[in-house]
Every structure is written in structure tokens, then in C-alpha cells.
N, C-alpha and C positions, 0 to 999 in steps of 0.2 A: 797770217795774223787775221783773226776774225774781228771785224768792227761791228759793234752793237750799240744801239741806243736803248736807254731804259728811262722809265718815269718813276720819280720818287715823291712820296708824300710824307712830310714830317708830321709828328704828333699834333702840331698846332694847325695842320691843314695846308701849310705852305707847299706849293708844288715846285719841282725842279726836274731838269733833264740831265741824265748822265751819259757820257760817251765812254765806252769801254773799247780799248784796243789791245787785243790779246789779254794778258792777265791784269793789265793796269786800267783803272777806271777813275774818272774825275767828273765833277759837276761842270756843266756848260753854263758859263755866266750869262745872266740876263734872259734865260729861256725857261719858261714854265711848263710848256707842253710840247710833245713831239709834233702835234698838228701845227702849232705856231711856227716851229722850225721848218716844217715841210712847206708851209705857205710862203715863208721867206725864200726857201730854196727855189720854188717854182717861179716866184716873182723875179729872182735874180738870175735864173737860168743855170743854177749850179746844182751839184749833187748834195744829198743830205750830209754826207761826210764832210765835204769841203765847207758847207755852210756852218756846220758845228765847229769845225776847226777854226774858222774865221772869227768865232766868238771868243776865242782864247780858252784858257784852262783854269778851272777853279780848284777847290780843295779835292784831294784824293778821297776815294770811297772804297770801303771794304764791302764788296757786293754780297758775299755770303752772310756777313753780319747784318746788313740791311735787309736781306731776305728773311733771315731768322726773326728780325724785329718786326716784320710785317710792314716795312716802309716802301717796298717795291710793289707797284701796282701794274695793271695791264699796260703794255707799252703804247697803246693807242686808245683814245676815247674821244668823245665829242661832247661839247657842253650841252647840246640838245640830243639826247639819245635816239630820238626818232630819225636823226640824220646819220646814224651809224647802222649800216645794213649788214646783217650776217647771213651768209649763204654758203652752200657747199656743193661738192660733186662726189659721186660714189662710183664704184667699179672702175677706178682709175689706176689701180696698182696691180702689177703682175701677181697673181695669187689671190686677189681680192674677191674673185668670183666664187671661190670654194665655199667660204663661210656663208655668203649671201645665197648661193644656190641651195645650200643645205637648209637654210631657213625657209626658203620659198618652195622647195620641192613638194612638200605635202600640200601646200596651198594650190599648186598647179595641178597635182594629181593627174598627170597625163604623161604619155610616152615621149612627147616632143620636148625640146629644150625649153627651160623656163625663160621668161622675158629677161631675167637678170643675166643668164648665161649668154643670151643673144646679144644683149647690150654690151656685155664685156667683150665678146669676140669681135663685135663691130669696132670697139675701141682699139683692140689689138691690131686690127687690120688698117684702121684709118685714123687713129688718134694722134699720130705724129706726121702730119703732112709736110711736104716740101715747102720751103720758104715761098711765100706769096700765094699759097693755096690754102683752102679751108678744109679742115679735117672733120671727122665724125664728131657730132655733138655728144657730150657726156650726159649721164644722169645729173639732174640739178635739183636742189631743194632749198627751201627758205628756213632759216632757224629763228629769226627774230630781229629785233633792233638792239641798240646799244644797252638797253636795260637788262638784256640777257647775258651780257659779257662780264666775266669775272676774271680776276687776276690770280697770281700764285698764292696759295694758302687759303683762298676764299672757298666757301662751301659751294658745291654743285647741288642745287636743290631739285629733288625729284618731287613732282606734284603729288598730292594725295591720291589722285586718280591713276597715277602711273602704275604700270605693271612691272617695270624694270628701270634701273638706272645703270647704264653701262658705259665704260670708257671707250674712246676711239683715239688712239695716239697718232697724230699726224702733223703736217705743216699747214699753216695758214698764211695766205698772202694778204698784206695790208696795203690799201690803196687810198689815195685822196684824189678827188675829181677837181681838176684845175678850173680856173675861171672861164676858160674857153670850152669846157666839157671834155678835156683830155684826161683819161685815167692815168695816174702816176703810181707805179708800184714803189712803196717806201721800203719794203723789205719783207722778210719772212719771220714768222714766230713759231715756236714749239706750241702745240695746241692739244687740247682734249675736247674733241667734238662729241660731247656727251649725248647719248640717245637712249630710247626705250626699245630694246631689241625684241622683247616679248610681244609688244604691240605690233611691231613690224612683221614678226614671224607669223602672227595670226593671219594676216592678209597683206601682201606686199603693197596693195593700194592704200594701206594705212601708213606707208612710209612718211607721208607728209605730216601726219599726227605725231609719229615717233620722233621726228626731228625738232619739233617745237619745244625745245628744252634749252637751258643755259649752255654755255660753252666757255672754256677757260683758255687763256693765253699765258704762255710763259713770260717772264719779266723782260726777256731780251728780244729786240727787233734786229735781226741780222741784216746788215747792209751789203750792197754790192752784188756780185754775181751769185747766182743760185748754185749751191753745190750739186754736182751730178749724182752723188751717192751720200746718203745720210743713214747711219745705223744707230739705233738707240735701244732702250729697254722700256718696257711698260710693266708695271706691277700693281697688284692689289694687296694692300696691307690691312689685316684685320687683328685688332687687339695687339698691335705692336709687332705682329709676325707676318711674314710674307705668305699670303695665301696662294698667289699665282704670279708668275713672272715669265716674260717671254721677250725675245728681241723683236724689233720691227725695223723695216726698211722704208726709206722714202727717197726723194730725188728722182730726176727723170730717168736715170739708168734702171730704176726699179718700177717705172710707171708705164702704162700702156698709152698714156696721153702726154703730150708735151705741155708745159705750163702755158706756152703761148697759145695753144689750142684751147685750153680751159679758159684762159683769160678772154680770148676772142668770143667764145660762146656765152660768156657772162656779160661782157660789156657791149656786145652787139645790140643790146636793147637800150634805146635812148633813155628809158626809165632809170637806168643805172649809170647815166652819165650826167647827173645833175650837179652843177658846180657847188663845191663845198662839202659834198657828202663824203663820208668815210665808208669804205667797204672792207669787211673781214671775210675772206673767201677760203673755205677749208678744202684741201686738195685730196682728201680721202686716205684710206688706210687698208691694210690687208690683215691686221692683227687685232683680235678681240678676245677678251677672256670669256665672253659669252659663247663663242664658238667652241671653247674647250669645256663647256658645261658649268662654268662658274656663275653663281647667282649672287649678286652683290646684295648687301644689306646696309641699313643706316649705320653710320659710324665707320664704315670702310674708308680707306684713304687710297686714292689713285696717285701713283707717282710715275711721271714720265721724264725721261732724260735722254739726251742725244747730243753728241758733238756735231758741229762746232759750238753749240750753245753750252755755256759753262755752268748754268744754274738749272736745277731740276724744276719740274712743275708738279707740286703736290696740291691735291684738293680733296677735302673730306666730303663724304656723301651724307646728305640729310634729306628728310622727307618733310614737306610743308604740311601745315594743317589744312583740313578740308574747309573750303570756303564756298558754300553753295551760292550760286549766282541767280538772282531774280531779275528778269528783264522787265523794266517799267514800261508803261504805256502812257504816252502824252496825248 
């Protein structure tokens, strides 16, 4: 039975938290946000699930109906978006090097292995260290702050200057830094780590630019132990018809790095252990429509789904208007 937390926003703006246990879901009385529940759990030394159960049970909820109505939002946020930090890792999944190596091979234009392939192979060799040891560090990138986080059904915005807007179906770890600087993993979310693959393909040193884009989280925050194997589907829908569809795999059984190793190499930096901050950390993927020659366009809809999550993550693609920036001089 998968336990999940969700955040609900009524048409009048009222916020609530929902606890789902298997197919049954109900409001958690007296709790408006997941971060508030997590802060209570840390203070009391209890798990998120036990803290939610101790609040009692409110009215039952039809999750599918609430998703269709647009009332389910991202399952984590922060009242100050600057204190929600979005980051990620790449080349972490078995098979993830193929698409990346293909993108970067022309840029490397040499007989030796690309840097991407070298990093992937180093992860395969040292990404799952024995307990108490430090493994190989992964590729790491910054995506933005909480202003870049969108929920199910919300648009993923491709900037006017972007050369591409492509999906990346994966898992994201959600963390809250406790008062003493300890990172606490709240759970996992289904995610779309949206990127500009054309920009990245031009020169792999532009990876940093290609990742400065919004990202989407599914409505459900999966609590408890991390599943070793997760299998889902990723699709691109155009004009109501499926343009591209492919299965994707995640979970440690399908990864070259352990989650503990990825977490260590993120939170080893004191900068990322500031009390009260929320972290959304994307764990990577091996499946991209871009690798199969798909070029997305405005109006396409990305749809990602995977058990044990019960709700899909749909997001339409839009392009923002060009907004020239002039730097003033004081």
C-alpha cells in the first residue's frame, strides 16, 4: 500500500493537505501545507506518515476528480520561492549515457571517449559505494528556485530564446532542512525535468544554460521506503494524438548511483544545509523523445505516469514572449 501526501488548493485559495493510502484519500484536518506538516514531524521526532495520521481524518477525496478540476498543486512549495532550491543529477541511470553521448559526440569530434561517457562509466564503477564509504560524485546542475516549479496540468514555459523544450521523465527527491542543518527526505515525486536539448547538443558546456528551465512535479509525494524498481511511460501528445510514447525505468535497480550517494554529493555543501530551505533534487533519466528525433512544438502535452504513483503528470508546452533586458547603470 503506497502512502502519499498531496496539496490541495480550493477555488477560493484555501490550502489543504491530503493523505492517500492505497486507493483511499482524505483531507488531513488542521494542516494547510506539506512543509508545515514536515516541520511538525521534525519537531516531534516522528515520521511524516505518523504525524499525518495523528491529525485524524477529514472528508474523503476523489483524487482523479480533483486533478481534473485543477485543484491539486505541486506537493511541495515554500512561501518564499527563493528558499526552494531546484537541482539535479545526470548520467545516473543505466542506459543514460547513450543519448547523451550521441548528443555530444559531434561536439567532441575526437577518437577518445566523450566526457559524458567517461563520467557515466565512473558512476557505473563507483556510484554505489559500500555503507560508510564515499562514492563517485555525479554530474550536477542547478535548475532554479521555487519560482520555476510547476504542478500537474500547469504549463511548462519555453523561453523565447530557447532552441528546444523537451521532457525528462524521472523521480525527484523532496527535502526539508531541519533547524540543526540536517537534511530530511520527505519523499519522492514523479517529475518532468524539462530541458533545452538542442542548446545542450551544440556544446556540452552549455548544459548549465539548457537546464535553467521550469520543472514539473506530479501531485503525489510518495512516503516511506524508495522502491527499488519503478517503471512508467512517457509520451508526447500533439493535437490530441500520441506523437511519441516510450517506457522509462527508475529506482536504484536501474541506476548507476545509489540515492544515498547522490544525496551525499548534494548535501555535502554547507550552502545546501541552510535551516528551513526546501530542496527539489532530480535524479536523472535514460529516456528522451529528443533522442528519438522528436522535435516538440508549442501546444504539445507531455504526459508521464508510473506506479506506485496513481495520478499522471500532464503539462502543456508554451513559449513565452520575447522580453529584451536592459541593464541600468546607477
